[in-house]
Short mmCIF file of the C-alpha atoms (twelve columns), coordinates in Angstrom:
data_MODEL
# 
_entry.id   MODEL 
# 
loop_
_atom_site.group_PDB 
_atom_site.id 
_atom_site.type_symbol 
_atom_site.label_atom_id 
_atom_site.label_alt_id 
_atom_site.label_comp_id 
_atom_site.label_asym_id 
_atom_site.label_seq_id 
_atom_site.Cartn_x 
_atom_site.Cartn_y 
_atom_site.Cartn_z 
_atom_site.pdbx_PDB_model_num 
ATOM 1   C CA . MET A 1   0.000  0.000  0.000   1 
ATOM 2   C CA . ASN A 2   1.534  3.274  -1.183  1 
ATOM 3   C CA . VAL A 3   1.053  6.313  1.010   1 
ATOM 4   C CA . GLU A 4   1.598  9.725  -0.549  1 
ATOM 5   C CA . PRO A 5   3.719  12.039 1.604   1 
ATOM 6   C CA . LYS A 6   1.706  14.847 3.055   1 
ATOM 7   C CA . SER A 7   2.671  18.332 1.995   1 
ATOM 8   C CA . SER A 8   3.431  20.841 4.703   1 
ATOM 9   C CA . SER A 9   3.671  24.581 4.812   1 
ATOM 10  C CA . TRP A 10  7.456  24.537 5.239   1 
ATOM 11  C CA . ASN A 11  8.131  22.595 2.021   1 
ATOM 12  C CA . TRP A 12  9.853  25.041 -0.356  1 
ATOM 13  C CA . GLY A 13  10.187 23.893 -3.942  1 
ATOM 14  C CA . GLN A 14  9.315  20.248 -3.163  1 
ATOM 15  C CA . ARG A 15  12.301 20.053 -0.726  1 
ATOM 16  C CA . PRO A 16  11.947 20.448 3.035   1 
ATOM 17  C CA . PHE A 17  14.349 22.778 4.855   1 
ATOM 18  C CA . GLN A 18  15.712 24.386 1.729   1 
ATOM 19  C CA . PHE A 19  18.459 26.813 2.721   1 
ATOM 20  C CA . GLY A 20  19.384 30.023 0.924   1 
ATOM 21  C CA . ALA A 21  17.562 33.040 -0.458  1 
ATOM 22  C CA . ARG A 22  13.922 32.488 -1.402  1 
ATOM 23  C CA . ASP A 23  13.547 35.307 -3.907  1 
ATOM 24  C CA . PRO A 24  16.974 36.644 -4.896  1 
ATOM 25  C CA . ASN A 25  17.321 39.866 -6.878  1 
ATOM 26  C CA . PRO A 26  20.577 40.658 -8.676  1 
ATOM 27  C CA . LEU A 27  22.328 43.950 -8.008  1 
ATOM 28  C CA . LYS A 28  21.239 46.682 -10.373 1 
ATOM 29  C CA . ASP A 29  24.596 48.455 -10.127 1 
ATOM 30  C CA . ALA A 30  27.413 46.115 -9.090  1 
ATOM 31  C CA . SER A 31  30.036 48.820 -9.579  1 
ATOM 32  C CA . SER A 32  28.417 50.984 -6.866  1 
ATOM 33  C CA . PHE A 33  28.434 48.047 -4.474  1 
ATOM 34  C CA . TRP A 34  32.125 47.358 -5.010  1 
ATOM 35  C CA . ARG A 35  32.913 51.076 -4.758  1 
ATOM 36  C CA . VAL A 36  31.278 51.163 -1.331  1 
ATOM 37  C CA . MET A 37  33.102 47.976 -0.325  1 
ATOM 38  C CA . SER A 38  36.461 49.443 -1.389  1 
ATOM 39  C CA . GLN A 39  35.772 52.587 0.635   1 
ATOM 40  C CA . ALA A 40  34.829 50.470 3.664   1 
ATOM 41  C CA . ALA A 41  38.037 48.423 3.249   1 
ATOM 42  C CA . THR A 42  40.101 51.635 3.075   1 
ATOM 43  C CA . ILE A 43  38.469 52.942 6.246   1 
ATOM 44  C CA . ALA A 44  39.016 49.590 7.990   1 
ATOM 45  C CA . MET A 45  42.727 49.594 7.065   1 
ATOM 46  C CA . ALA A 46  43.071 53.197 8.281   1 
ATOM 47  C CA . VAL A 47  41.443 52.264 11.610  1 
ATOM 48  C CA . ILE A 48  43.749 49.241 12.016  1 
ATOM 49  C CA . LEU A 49  46.840 51.341 11.249  1 
ATOM 50  C CA . PHE A 50  45.702 54.038 13.664  1 
ATOM 51  C CA . GLY A 51  45.168 51.401 16.367  1 
ATOM 52  C CA . ALA A 52  48.670 50.050 15.740  1 
ATOM 53  C CA . PHE A 53  50.042 53.603 16.051  1 
ATOM 54  C CA . LEU A 54  48.192 54.068 19.380  1 
ATOM 55  C CA . PHE A 55  49.729 50.839 20.673  1 
ATOM 56  C CA . VAL A 56  53.283 51.467 19.471  1 
ATOM 57  C CA . ALA A 57  53.352 55.095 20.657  1 
ATOM 58  C CA . ARG A 58  51.592 54.424 23.977  1 
ATOM 59  C CA . SER A 59  54.612 55.499 26.041  1 
ATOM 60  C CA . LEU A 60  54.350 58.957 24.470  1 
ATOM 61  C CA . LEU A 61  50.589 59.242 24.004  1 
ATOM 62  C CA . VAL A 62  49.394 58.057 27.421  1 
ATOM 63  C CA . PRO A 63  51.053 60.788 29.543  1 
ATOM 64  C CA . ILE A 64  50.150 63.479 26.969  1 
ATOM 65  C CA . LEU A 65  46.507 62.390 26.850  1 
ATOM 66  C CA . ALA A 66  46.361 62.119 30.648  1 
ATOM 67  C CA . ALA A 67  47.754 65.647 30.908  1 
ATOM 68  C CA . LEU A 68  45.164 66.857 28.390  1 
ATOM 69  C CA . VAL A 69  42.317 65.298 30.409  1 
ATOM 70  C CA . VAL A 70  43.549 66.850 33.663  1 
ATOM 71  C CA . SER A 71  44.104 70.254 32.025  1 
ATOM 72  C CA . LEU A 72  40.593 70.228 30.550  1 
ATOM 73  C CA . THR A 73  39.175 69.225 33.934  1 
ATOM 74  C CA . LEU A 74  41.016 71.977 35.832  1 
ATOM 75  C CA . GLY A 75  40.926 74.514 32.994  1 
ATOM 76  C CA . PRO A 76  37.991 76.540 34.404  1 
ATOM 77  C CA . MET A 77  39.876 76.958 37.702  1 
ATOM 78  C CA . SER A 78  42.875 78.311 35.804  1 
ATOM 79  C CA . ALA A 79  40.630 80.692 33.866  1 
ATOM 80  C CA . ARG A 80  39.111 82.072 37.086  1 
ATOM 81  C CA . ALA A 81  42.594 82.590 38.555  1 
ATOM 82  C CA . GLN A 82  43.673 84.539 35.470  1 
ATOM 83  C CA . LYS A 83  40.524 86.685 35.607  1 
ATOM 84  C CA . ALA A 84  41.469 87.533 39.183  1 
ATOM 85  C CA . GLY A 85  44.695 89.063 37.843  1 
ATOM 86  C CA . LEU A 86  47.194 86.227 38.343  1 
ATOM 87  C CA . PRO A 87  49.727 85.455 35.587  1 
ATOM 88  C CA . ALA A 88  49.034 82.299 33.584  1 
ATOM 89  C CA . TRP A 89  52.066 80.467 34.994  1 
ATOM 90  C CA . VAL A 90  50.878 80.805 38.622  1 
ATOM 91  C CA . PRO A 91  47.782 78.526 38.427  1 
ATOM 92  C CA . ALA A 92  49.718 76.138 36.176  1 
ATOM 93  C CA . PHE A 93  52.557 75.884 38.700  1 
ATOM 94  C CA . VAL A 94  50.174 75.557 41.676  1 
ATOM 95  C CA . ILE A 95  48.165 72.778 39.982  1 
ATOM 96  C CA . VAL A 96  51.273 70.807 38.982  1 
ATOM 97  C CA . LEU A 97  52.825 71.245 42.415  1 
ATOM 98  C CA . GLY A 98  49.586 70.220 44.132  1 
ATOM 99  C CA . LEU A 99  49.172 67.067 42.021  1 
ATOM 100 C CA . ALA A 100 52.832 66.127 42.545  1 
ATOM 101 C CA . GLY A 101 52.450 66.579 46.309  1 
ATOM 102 C CA . LEU A 102 49.251 64.498 46.321  1 
ATOM 103 C CA . LEU A 103 51.009 61.738 44.366  1 
ATOM 104 C CA . TYR A 104 53.954 61.792 46.783  1 
ATOM 105 C CA . LEU A 105 51.565 61.577 49.750  1 
ATOM 106 C CA . MET A 106 49.739 58.594 48.245  1 
ATOM 107 C CA . VAL A 107 52.996 56.790 47.459  1 
ATOM 108 C CA . SER A 108 54.313 57.388 50.974  1 
ATOM 109 C CA . VAL A 109 51.072 55.978 52.394  1 
ATOM 110 C CA . LEU A 110 51.124 52.927 50.132  1 
ATOM 111 C CA . VAL A 111 54.801 52.000 50.010  1 
ATOM 112 C CA . ASP A 112 55.281 50.544 53.502  1 
ATOM 113 C CA . PRO A 113 52.129 48.338 53.626  1 
ATOM 114 C CA . ALA A 114 52.673 47.265 50.000  1 
ATOM 115 C CA . SER A 115 56.298 46.334 50.718  1 
ATOM 116 C CA . ASP A 116 55.179 44.340 53.759  1 
ATOM 117 C CA . LEU A 117 52.593 42.447 51.683  1 
ATOM 118 C CA . ILE A 118 55.177 41.671 48.982  1 
ATOM 119 C CA . ALA A 119 57.661 40.447 51.599  1 
ATOM 120 C CA . ARG A 120 54.984 38.172 53.070  1 
ATOM 121 C CA . SER A 121 53.752 36.891 49.685  1 
ATOM 122 C CA . SER A 122 54.849 33.291 50.321  1 
ATOM 123 C CA . GLU A 123 53.238 33.319 53.773  1 
ATOM 124 C CA . ILE A 124 50.057 34.835 52.357  1 
ATOM 125 C CA . GLY A 125 49.932 32.208 49.623  1 
ATOM 126 C CA . GLY A 126 50.306 29.416 52.171  1 
ATOM 127 C CA . THR A 127 47.566 30.868 54.360  1 
ATOM 128 C CA . ILE A 128 45.146 31.183 51.457  1 
ATOM 129 C CA . LYS A 129 45.951 27.624 50.355  1 
ATOM 130 C CA . GLU A 130 45.246 26.376 53.857  1 
ATOM 131 C CA . LYS A 131 41.915 28.244 54.024  1 
ATOM 132 C CA . PHE A 132 40.839 26.720 50.709  1 
ATOM 133 C CA . SER A 133 42.047 23.202 51.514  1 
ATOM 134 C CA . PHE A 134 38.481 21.933 51.057  1 
ATOM 135 C CA . MET A 135 38.943 22.577 47.320  1 
ATOM 136 C CA . ASP A 136 41.918 20.182 47.046  1 
ATOM 137 C CA . ARG A 137 39.889 17.115 46.098  1 
ATOM 138 C CA . PRO A 138 37.779 18.847 43.385  1 
ATOM 139 C CA . LEU A 139 40.909 20.468 41.929  1 
ATOM 140 C CA . PHE A 140 42.738 17.114 41.979  1 
ATOM 141 C CA . ALA A 141 39.810 15.504 40.143  1 
ATOM 142 C CA . LEU A 142 39.859 18.358 37.610  1 
ATOM 143 C CA . ARG A 143 43.599 17.873 37.005  1 
ATOM 144 C CA . GLU A 144 43.064 14.142 36.552  1 
ATOM 145 C CA . LEU A 145 40.322 14.837 34.019  1 
ATOM 146 C CA . GLN A 146 42.561 17.304 32.184  1 
ATOM 147 C CA . ALA A 147 45.383 14.772 32.095  1 
ATOM 148 C CA . ALA A 148 43.020 12.085 30.743  1 
ATOM 149 C CA . VAL A 149 41.546 14.330 28.049  1 
ATOM 150 C CA . LEU A 150 44.557 16.400 26.972  1 
ATOM 151 C CA . GLY A 151 47.354 14.097 28.006  1 
ATOM 152 C CA . GLY A 152 50.363 15.035 30.084  1 
ATOM 153 C CA . SER A 153 50.340 15.755 33.768  1 
ATOM 154 C CA . GLY A 154 48.098 18.813 33.763  1 
ATOM 155 C CA . LEU A 155 48.868 22.480 34.102  1 
ATOM 156 C CA . LYS A 156 51.999 23.413 35.984  1 
ATOM 157 C CA . VAL A 157 52.657 26.937 37.101  1 
ATOM 158 C CA . ASP A 158 56.152 27.936 38.154  1 
ATOM 159 C CA . VAL A 159 56.193 31.348 39.788  1 
ATOM 160 C CA . GLU A 160 59.523 32.839 40.728  1 
ATOM 161 C CA . LYS A 161 59.623 34.440 44.153  1 
ATOM 162 C CA . ASN A 162 61.059 37.790 43.157  1 
ATOM 163 C CA . ALA A 163 59.352 38.051 39.745  1 
ATOM 164 C CA . LEU A 164 56.972 40.767 40.970  1 
ATOM 165 C CA . VAL A 165 59.762 42.827 42.519  1 
ATOM 166 C CA . GLU A 166 61.939 42.482 39.422  1 
ATOM 167 C CA . GLY A 167 59.039 43.529 37.194  1 
ATOM 168 C CA . VAL A 168 58.415 46.640 39.283  1 
ATOM 169 C CA . VAL A 169 62.109 47.598 39.295  1 
ATOM 170 C CA . THR A 170 62.341 47.096 35.520  1 
ATOM 171 C CA . ALA A 171 59.288 49.273 34.876  1 
ATOM 172 C CA . LEU A 172 60.379 52.116 37.181  1 
ATOM 173 C CA . PRO A 173 62.617 54.045 34.709  1 
ATOM 174 C CA . ASP A 174 59.939 54.108 31.991  1 
ATOM 175 C CA . PHE A 175 57.296 55.092 34.535  1 
ATOM 176 C CA . ALA A 176 59.500 57.909 35.883  1 
ATOM 177 C CA . LEU A 177 60.037 59.287 32.359  1 
ATOM 178 C CA . GLN A 178 56.311 59.149 31.624  1 
ATOM 179 C CA . LEU A 179 55.599 60.892 34.933  1 
ATOM 180 C CA . VAL A 180 57.995 63.723 34.068  1 
ATOM 181 C CA . LEU A 181 56.418 63.998 30.613  1 
ATOM 182 C CA . PHE A 182 52.953 64.106 32.188  1 
ATOM 183 C CA . PHE A 183 53.742 66.955 34.597  1 
ATOM 184 C CA . ALA A 184 55.670 68.958 31.989  1 
ATOM 185 C CA . THR A 185 52.865 68.595 29.428  1 
ATOM 186 C CA . LEU A 186 50.251 69.443 32.052  1 
ATOM 187 C CA . PHE A 187 52.087 72.653 32.959  1 
ATOM 188 C CA . PHE A 188 52.280 73.796 29.328  1 
ATOM 189 C CA . PHE A 189 48.657 72.820 28.623  1 
ATOM 190 C CA . ILE A 190 47.412 74.926 31.534  1 
ATOM 191 C CA . PHE A 191 49.907 77.738 30.947  1 
ATOM 192 C CA . GLY A 192 48.977 78.045 27.253  1 
ATOM 193 C CA . ARG A 193 45.261 77.294 27.668  1 
ATOM 194 C CA . GLN A 194 44.027 80.436 25.930  1 
ATOM 195 C CA . ALA A 195 46.576 80.142 23.116  1 
ATOM 196 C CA . PHE A 196 45.600 76.509 22.474  1 
ATOM 197 C CA . ARG A 197 41.923 77.436 22.388  1 
ATOM 198 C CA . ARG A 198 42.565 80.231 19.877  1 
ATOM 199 C CA . TYR A 199 44.698 77.900 17.760  1 
ATOM 200 C CA . ILE A 200 42.000 75.214 17.639  1 
ATOM 201 C CA . VAL A 201 39.285 77.751 16.768  1 
ATOM 202 C CA . ASN A 202 41.399 79.398 14.048  1 
ATOM 203 C CA . LEU A 203 41.948 76.071 12.320  1 
ATOM 204 C CA . PHE A 204 38.504 76.569 10.736  1 
ATOM 205 C CA . ALA A 205 37.947 79.162 8.042   1 
ATOM 206 C CA . THR A 206 34.197 79.713 8.364   1 
ATOM 207 C CA . ARG A 207 32.397 81.416 11.219  1 
ATOM 208 C CA . ASP A 208 30.147 78.377 11.794  1 
ATOM 209 C CA . GLY A 209 33.159 76.076 11.997  1 
ATOM 210 C CA . ARG A 210 34.865 78.326 14.548  1 
ATOM 211 C CA . LEU A 211 31.744 78.578 16.680  1 
ATOM 212 C CA . ARG A 212 31.304 74.813 16.597  1 
ATOM 213 C CA . ALA A 213 34.941 74.255 17.621  1 
ATOM 214 C CA . LEU A 214 34.606 76.744 20.487  1 
ATOM 215 C CA . ARG A 215 31.406 75.069 21.694  1 
ATOM 216 C CA . ILE A 216 33.067 71.647 21.567  1 
ATOM 217 C CA . VAL A 217 36.015 72.865 23.657  1 
ATOM 218 C CA . ASN A 218 33.754 74.635 26.164  1 
ATOM 219 C CA . ASP A 219 31.373 71.692 26.527  1 
ATOM 220 C CA . THR A 220 34.284 69.251 26.863  1 
ATOM 221 C CA . GLU A 221 35.749 71.320 29.698  1 
ATOM 222 C CA . HIS A 222 32.353 71.655 31.367  1 
ATOM 223 C CA . ASN A 223 31.492 67.937 31.142  1 
ATOM 224 C CA . LEU A 224 34.921 66.709 32.236  1 
ATOM 225 C CA . SER A 225 35.036 69.165 35.147  1 
ATOM 226 C CA . ALA A 226 31.520 68.315 36.301  1 
ATOM 227 C CA . TYR A 227 32.068 64.567 35.997  1 
ATOM 228 C CA . LEU A 228 35.634 64.047 37.228  1 
ATOM 229 C CA . ILE A 229 35.612 66.554 40.093  1 
ATOM 230 C CA . THR A 230 32.312 65.179 41.386  1 
ATOM 231 C CA . VAL A 231 33.462 61.576 40.998  1 
ATOM 232 C CA . THR A 232 36.696 62.443 42.813  1 
ATOM 233 C CA . LEU A 233 34.721 63.765 45.781  1 
ATOM 234 C CA . ILE A 234 32.515 60.655 45.743  1 
ATOM 235 C CA . ASN A 235 35.574 58.402 45.552  1 
ATOM 236 C CA . LEU A 236 37.048 60.261 48.511  1 
ATOM 237 C CA . GLY A 237 33.924 59.347 50.461  1 
ATOM 238 C CA . VAL A 238 34.276 55.718 49.305  1 
ATOM 239 C CA . GLY A 239 37.877 55.677 50.520  1 
ATOM 240 C CA . LEU A 240 36.882 57.072 53.927  1 
ATOM 241 C CA . VAL A 241 34.110 54.477 54.281  1 
ATOM 242 C CA . ILE A 242 36.473 51.596 53.433  1 
ATOM 243 C CA . THR A 243 39.078 52.967 55.841  1 
ATOM 244 C CA . GLY A 244 36.449 52.998 58.591  1 
ATOM 245 C CA . ILE A 245 35.185 49.483 57.777  1 
ATOM 246 C CA . THR A 246 38.655 47.927 57.688  1 
ATOM 247 C CA . TYR A 247 39.694 49.774 60.870  1 
ATOM 248 C CA . MET A 248 36.656 48.605 62.826  1 
ATOM 249 C CA . MET A 249 37.099 45.027 61.607  1 
ATOM 250 C CA . GLY A 250 40.771 44.955 62.595  1 
ATOM 251 C CA . PHE A 251 42.315 44.753 59.126  1 
ATOM 252 C CA . PRO A 252 46.029 45.570 58.877  1 
ATOM 253 C CA . ALA A 253 46.871 48.963 57.297  1 
ATOM 254 C CA . PRO A 254 43.276 50.274 56.934  1 
ATOM 255 C CA . LEU A 255 44.529 53.497 55.310  1 
ATOM 256 C CA . LEU A 256 46.042 51.426 52.495  1 
ATOM 257 C CA . TRP A 257 42.670 49.870 51.611  1 
ATOM 258 C CA . GLY A 258 40.991 53.266 51.752  1 
ATOM 259 C CA . VAL A 259 43.499 54.693 49.271  1 
ATOM 260 C CA . MET A 260 43.135 51.637 47.030  1 
ATOM 261 C CA . ALA A 261 39.340 51.980 47.081  1 
ATOM 262 C CA . PHE A 262 39.672 55.686 46.200  1 
ATOM 263 C CA . ILE A 263 41.922 54.903 43.208  1 
ATOM 264 C CA . LEU A 264 40.135 51.817 41.909  1 
ATOM 265 C CA . ASN A 265 36.692 53.440 42.048  1 
ATOM 266 C CA . TYR A 266 37.711 55.573 39.047  1 
ATOM 267 C CA . ILE A 267 37.506 52.402 36.936  1 
ATOM 268 C CA . PRO A 268 33.821 51.540 36.378  1 
ATOM 269 C CA . TYR A 269 32.730 47.961 37.129  1 
ATOM 270 C CA . VAL A 270 36.252 46.491 37.216  1 
ATOM 271 C CA . GLY A 271 37.692 48.679 39.994  1 
ATOM 272 C CA . PRO A 272 35.055 47.825 42.636  1 
ATOM 273 C CA . GLY A 273 35.317 44.153 41.626  1 
ATOM 274 C CA . ILE A 274 39.077 44.173 42.239  1 
ATOM 275 C CA . MET A 275 38.455 45.849 45.600  1 
ATOM 276 C CA . HIS A 276 35.962 43.132 46.581  1 
ATOM 277 C CA . VAL A 277 38.560 40.446 45.884  1 
ATOM 278 C CA . MET A 278 41.276 42.319 47.801  1 
ATOM 279 C CA . LEU A 279 39.061 42.769 50.846  1 
ATOM 280 C CA . PHE A 280 38.130 39.086 50.737  1 
ATOM 281 C CA . VAL A 281 41.781 37.998 50.550  1 
ATOM 282 C CA . ILE A 282 42.826 40.288 53.402  1 
ATOM 283 C CA . GLY A 283 39.813 39.018 55.383  1 
ATOM 284 C CA . LEU A 284 41.068 35.469 54.883  1 
ATOM 285 C CA . LEU A 285 44.423 36.483 56.317  1 
ATOM 286 C CA . THR A 286 42.849 38.333 59.241  1 
ATOM 287 C CA . PHE A 287 40.114 35.923 60.383  1 
ATOM 288 C CA . PRO A 288 40.345 32.180 61.068  1 
ATOM 289 C CA . THR A 289 37.203 31.216 59.114  1 
ATOM 290 C CA . LEU A 290 35.626 32.114 55.760  1 
ATOM 291 C CA . LEU A 291 32.405 33.674 57.065  1 
ATOM 292 C CA . PRO A 292 33.958 36.738 58.779  1 
ATOM 293 C CA . ALA A 293 36.137 37.277 55.695  1 
ATOM 294 C CA . LEU A 294 32.974 37.851 53.652  1 
ATOM 295 C CA . VAL A 295 31.698 40.673 55.877  1 
ATOM 296 C CA . ALA A 296 33.932 43.454 54.531  1 
ATOM 297 C CA . PRO A 297 33.314 42.606 50.824  1 
ATOM 298 C CA . ALA A 298 29.577 42.376 51.538  1 
ATOM 299 C CA . LEU A 299 29.533 45.800 53.230  1 
ATOM 300 C CA . PHE A 300 31.562 47.324 50.402  1 
ATOM 301 C CA . MET A 301 29.311 45.719 47.785  1 
ATOM 302 C CA . THR A 302 26.228 47.139 49.503  1 
ATOM 303 C CA . PHE A 303 27.773 50.598 49.712  1 
ATOM 304 C CA . THR A 304 28.930 50.630 46.068  1 
ATOM 305 C CA . PHE A 305 25.467 49.456 44.966  1 
ATOM 306 C CA . PHE A 306 23.795 52.463 46.599  1 
ATOM 307 C CA . GLU A 307 26.636 54.739 45.485  1 
ATOM 308 C CA . GLY A 308 26.365 53.665 41.845  1 
ATOM 309 C CA . HIS A 309 22.570 53.498 41.585  1 
ATOM 310 C CA . PHE A 310 21.424 56.364 43.805  1 
ATOM 311 C CA . LEU A 311 24.237 58.636 45.020  1 
ATOM 312 C CA . VAL A 312 26.065 59.258 41.727  1 
ATOM 313 C CA . PRO A 313 22.875 59.834 39.643  1 
ATOM 314 C CA . ALA A 314 21.489 62.186 42.300  1 
ATOM 315 C CA . ILE A 315 24.662 64.303 42.468  1 
ATOM 316 C CA . ILE A 316 25.866 64.239 38.862  1 
ATOM 317 C CA . GLY A 317 22.474 64.229 37.186  1 
ATOM 318 C CA . ARG A 318 21.063 61.923 34.557  1 
ATOM 319 C CA . GLN A 319 22.288 64.106 31.672  1 
ATOM 320 C CA . LEU A 320 25.959 63.388 32.483  1 
ATOM 321 C CA . LEU A 321 25.527 59.633 32.915  1 
ATOM 322 C CA . LEU A 322 26.750 57.468 30.058  1 
ATOM 323 C CA . HIS A 323 25.226 54.332 28.639  1 
ATOM 324 C CA . PRO A 324 26.586 51.332 30.599  1 
ATOM 325 C CA . LEU A 325 27.388 49.369 27.424  1 
ATOM 326 C CA . ALA A 326 29.350 52.306 25.983  1 
ATOM 327 C CA . VAL A 327 31.291 52.669 29.243  1 
ATOM 328 C CA . PHE A 328 32.052 48.939 29.376  1 
ATOM 329 C CA . LEU A 329 33.191 48.732 25.739  1 
ATOM 330 C CA . SER A 330 35.348 51.842 26.121  1 
ATOM 331 C CA . LEU A 331 36.865 50.395 29.287  1 
ATOM 332 C CA . ALA A 332 37.551 47.039 27.611  1 
ATOM 333 C CA . PHE A 333 39.141 48.634 24.532  1 
ATOM 334 C CA . TRP A 334 41.428 51.147 26.251  1 
ATOM 335 C CA . ALA A 335 42.436 48.696 28.981  1 
ATOM 336 C CA . TRP A 336 43.343 46.164 26.273  1 
ATOM 337 C CA . LEU A 337 45.293 48.799 24.328  1 
ATOM 338 C CA . TRP A 338 47.016 50.762 27.114  1 
ATOM 339 C CA . GLY A 339 46.670 48.635 30.243  1 
ATOM 340 C CA . PRO A 340 45.652 50.046 33.657  1 
ATOM 341 C CA . ILE A 341 46.239 53.693 32.652  1 
ATOM 342 C CA . GLY A 342 43.969 53.126 29.660  1 
ATOM 343 C CA . ALA A 343 41.276 51.875 32.036  1 
ATOM 344 C CA . PHE A 344 41.526 55.143 34.008  1 
ATOM 345 C CA . LEU A 345 41.346 57.214 30.811  1 
ATOM 346 C CA . ALA A 346 38.503 55.233 29.205  1 
ATOM 347 C CA . THR A 347 35.607 57.262 30.637  1 
ATOM 348 C CA . PRO A 348 37.173 60.725 30.006  1 
ATOM 349 C CA . ILE A 349 37.982 59.705 26.413  1 
ATOM 350 C CA . LEU A 350 34.391 58.534 25.964  1 
ATOM 351 C CA . ILE A 351 33.069 61.836 27.341  1 
ATOM 352 C CA . MET A 352 35.234 63.852 24.933  1 
ATOM 353 C CA . ALA A 353 34.180 61.676 21.994  1 
ATOM 354 C CA . ILE A 354 30.462 61.930 22.824  1 
ATOM 355 C CA . VAL A 355 30.647 65.738 23.178  1 
ATOM 356 C CA . ALA A 356 32.353 66.080 19.786  1 
ATOM 357 C CA . ILE A 357 29.936 63.668 18.070  1 
ATOM 358 C CA . ASP A 358 26.905 65.436 19.578  1 
ATOM 359 C CA . HIS A 359 28.079 68.737 18.112  1 
ATOM 360 C CA . LEU A 360 28.987 67.298 14.722  1 
ATOM 361 C CA . TYR A 361 25.930 65.050 14.444  1 
ATOM 362 C CA . PRO A 362 23.180 66.343 16.777  1 
ATOM 363 C CA . ARG A 363 20.882 63.579 17.943  1 
ATOM 364 C CA . SER A 364 17.212 63.973 17.146  1 
ATOM 365 C CA . LYS A 365 14.716 62.762 19.723  1 
ATOM 366 C CA . THR A 366 12.642 59.968 18.234  1 
ATOM 367 C CA . SER A 367 9.935  57.929 19.935  1 
ATOM 368 C CA . LEU A 368 9.687  54.264 19.070  1 
ATOM 369 C CA . PRO A 369 6.319  52.524 18.942  1 
ATOM 370 C CA . GLU A 370 5.435  50.488 22.015  1 
# 
């Protein structure tokens, strides 16, 4: 008995699950398509070359860009000092001297506790291994599984004792040169603020172009000043809270963790996460069991939740807040390209880019259907 196959709605051209275009139309003008593709390829190659330049020249570009961000942030203060009758070099010198003194103070606070932690690194590692001894059997089973699947005897990590110290000593000369370049560039940026503004405006021949350039510079200064100065004050409060928490819980060197919280809170998402881990590790070294070690990270997590979702929006205002995805992608890109300093500069760079794009391509408010 022959049974005819039943037809179904998803049978296309007598064959089920036919892949490909259902109703293809050839290009009316193939030359235009390939012209657009060649332009896109040229732009892509230019972007790749520019990215390679940013990576190769990072030792020069990072301190200059950091000095530019700081000068734009503190530029209005310099302008007010000059309006009061002070010469241009006075606010520039005071700002550079103040930042250098603040950096020296932070280093002097951090150097002794950090040196003590580095000296006790082997002891700290042994203590952490002892606290997590309950993970030995699962990790052993995982290594056995890895050896059975991949062959060999599993992953072996050989860490030299003084590798961290040697790395720091090797990086010190380059860091010192970049620090000198940063302060020198910052002084000249602030000292020649008005001249730089006139130069940027005069690059454009038309009146509209000059007005647009002046508005971009003014709005960049306003946004960076409003954002970074306010965030600095908030981060200072975060550092004081962490200092109080670690002091009351009996952590060693509570001022060190307050300074670290102040610095790391400039890095969105990643900085507080690093601080959580550090507080947990120090809690493991301070308390005999795991539960008390979780108290400080839990308190800090609660505080940063309210700080990020309520305190910062209330003080800064919704108009200065950036889209979380844009902040995360900017952070990921600049941290990948320039390391930790790139992570600190990611948000200011994003602010400057958004201000320029908003002036060049104003966004129209559109309402999407529900």
